[in-house]
Residue, then its C-alpha position, 0 to 999 in steps of 0.5 A: x854130438x853128430x852134425x848133419x847139414x842139408x841145403x833143403x828142408x828136412x822131418x814120421x809119426x811113424x816110419x816103416x822099415x823094410x827088412x830084406x830076407x834072402x831066399x832061393x832064387x825060385x820065382x814067387x807066385x805070391x804078390x807080396x807088394x799087394x799083400x803087405x799093402x793091405x796089411x799096412x792099411x789095417x786090412x788083413x782080410x783083403x790080403x787073405x784071398x791073395x794067398x788062396x792057391x794050392x801049395x803045389x803051385x808055390x815055391x818053398x818061400x811062398x809055402x812057408x809064408x802062406x803057412x805062417x799067414x794062415x796060422x795067424x789070420x785064417x784060423x779061429x785063433x792065432x796059432x802062430x809063434x808070435x808071443x812065444x818069441x816075445x816072453x816078458x813080465x807083461x805077457x798077459x797085456x801083450x796077449x790082450x793087444x795081440x787079440x785086439x790087433x787080430x780082431x781089428x785087422x780081420x774086421x775093423x770095427x769100433x767094438x774091438x776098441x771097446x773090448x780092448x778098453x774093458x780088458x785093459x782096465x780090468x788088467x790094470x785094476x788087477x796088476x797095478x795097485x796105483x790105479x785101483x782106486x782111480x777112475x780110468x777113462x778112455x782118455x786116461x787109459x793110455x797114460x796109465x798103461x804107459x805108467x804101468x809098463x814103465x813100472x815093470x822096468x820097460x820103456x814105452x811111449x808117453x801114452x799108449x795111442x793109435x798108429x794109423x787108426x789102430x791102438x799100438x803097443x811099443x815097448x823096449x828094454x834099453x835106450x841111449x841118448x845123443x844129440x844131432x844138429x840139423x841145418x835146414x836151409x838157414x835154420x839150425x836145429x839141435x834136438x835129442x835123439x833116443x836110440x831104442x833097442x831090445x824091443x819086446x814089441x814093435x806094435x801092430x805093423x810088425x804083427x800084421x807083416x810078420x816083422x817085415x815092416x814096423x815103426x823105425x822111429x817117431x818124433x815128439x815135441x822135443x825128441x826124436x826116437x829111432x829104432x837103432x837096429x833098423x838103420x846103418x847111421x852112416x847110410x843115406x837111408x838113415x839120413x833121409x828116411x829117418x833124420x830128414x823125415x823125422x826132422x820135418x815132423x819136428x819142425x811141423x809140430x812147432x810150425x803147425x801144431x795140431x796138423x793132421x797126421x796124413x798131412x804130416x806124413x805128406x810133408x815128410x815124404x816130400x822132404x825125403x824126395x827133395x833130398x834123396x840121391x841114391x835112395x830116390x827111386x827106391x822111395x818112389x817105388x815104395x810110395x807107389x806100391x803102398x799108396x792108397x787114396x782111400x785109406x784111413x791110415x796116414x802113411x798109404x794116404x800120404x804116399x798116394x798123394x805124393x805120387x799123384x801130385x808129382x805125377x801131375x807136374x812131371x808126367x801130366x797124368x793122375x798117378x804114374x805107376x811105372x817106375x821105369x818112367x820115373x827113372x827117365x826123369x833126372x834125379x835133381x828135377x824130381x828133387x826140385x819138384x818135390x821141394x816146390x810142392x812142399x813149399x806150396x803146401x807150406x804157403x797154403x797152411x800159412x795162408x788158410x790154416x791147418x784144417x784146409x787144404x788137408x789131403x784128406x779132403x782132396 
């Protein structure tokens, strides 16, 4: 059992993990920050114009990225190597989800969900005898998909559901359980942590960003799940961006059942900033880069409101984008202000209930 203590509150339905790729030190002409921000917001179509420049103007890294991106998203079909590298016993189901992700990312529309549902039901009727005589509804489809995947010897979520407004598919081949103890101020919490490995698919975020971002973990009512390869478990990144973030979700799921995903993310991101030391300014930079106040996706929406609300109390402006200005503020002061915002948010929900004031209405 691992024991980690903090003096302040800890707890994402999903975490984005940034994978560093080292390239030659040739200046880049592509705005990767904006490209990935659009992709994570489920809007690949908005990212395509950012790659609309001659190959001759790009360095080798940018040329390869442009080539891969356009193979996947600019042509009539996905001609990338995505599924060739992910062979499995459920290849046809992966193909159904890949096509749905691609269609939705290029043109968000509920008709793609209907198409996914019909194709998935047809697939289950063909490959999963246990459901051939059952009526599969929109509400039960995710459960039956999960049961089918498990019957093939894989691990997956309890039900196939949405991440950031898009139906997701997370499948892995091995896992191991352990127990962590968290001390959250005066509260001591013990929870099961499942470390997942050997992924067949890490979902639509991995697909949209070519593996640059993907879920690093999530929390259920009684368990926290972690993509083990995403973290050094001795690092602050693991202790803050995973344990503290998911720990906040774990508490909030019990304290405020039914709380909107955007509010869950807002509170978890504030928890990160209230505890971070060496990773503080990197977290702030990530929230600035990925924040979007108009997004339907809870992650960019929450990132936007975290920076907006902290900017108001630290800089007296609406949204401070300049990281150098943040670095002029003492780390402990940012920790305190983030924690104060978290406590204010807690009081509001306790006094007025979980429907208001949601950050979606701000």
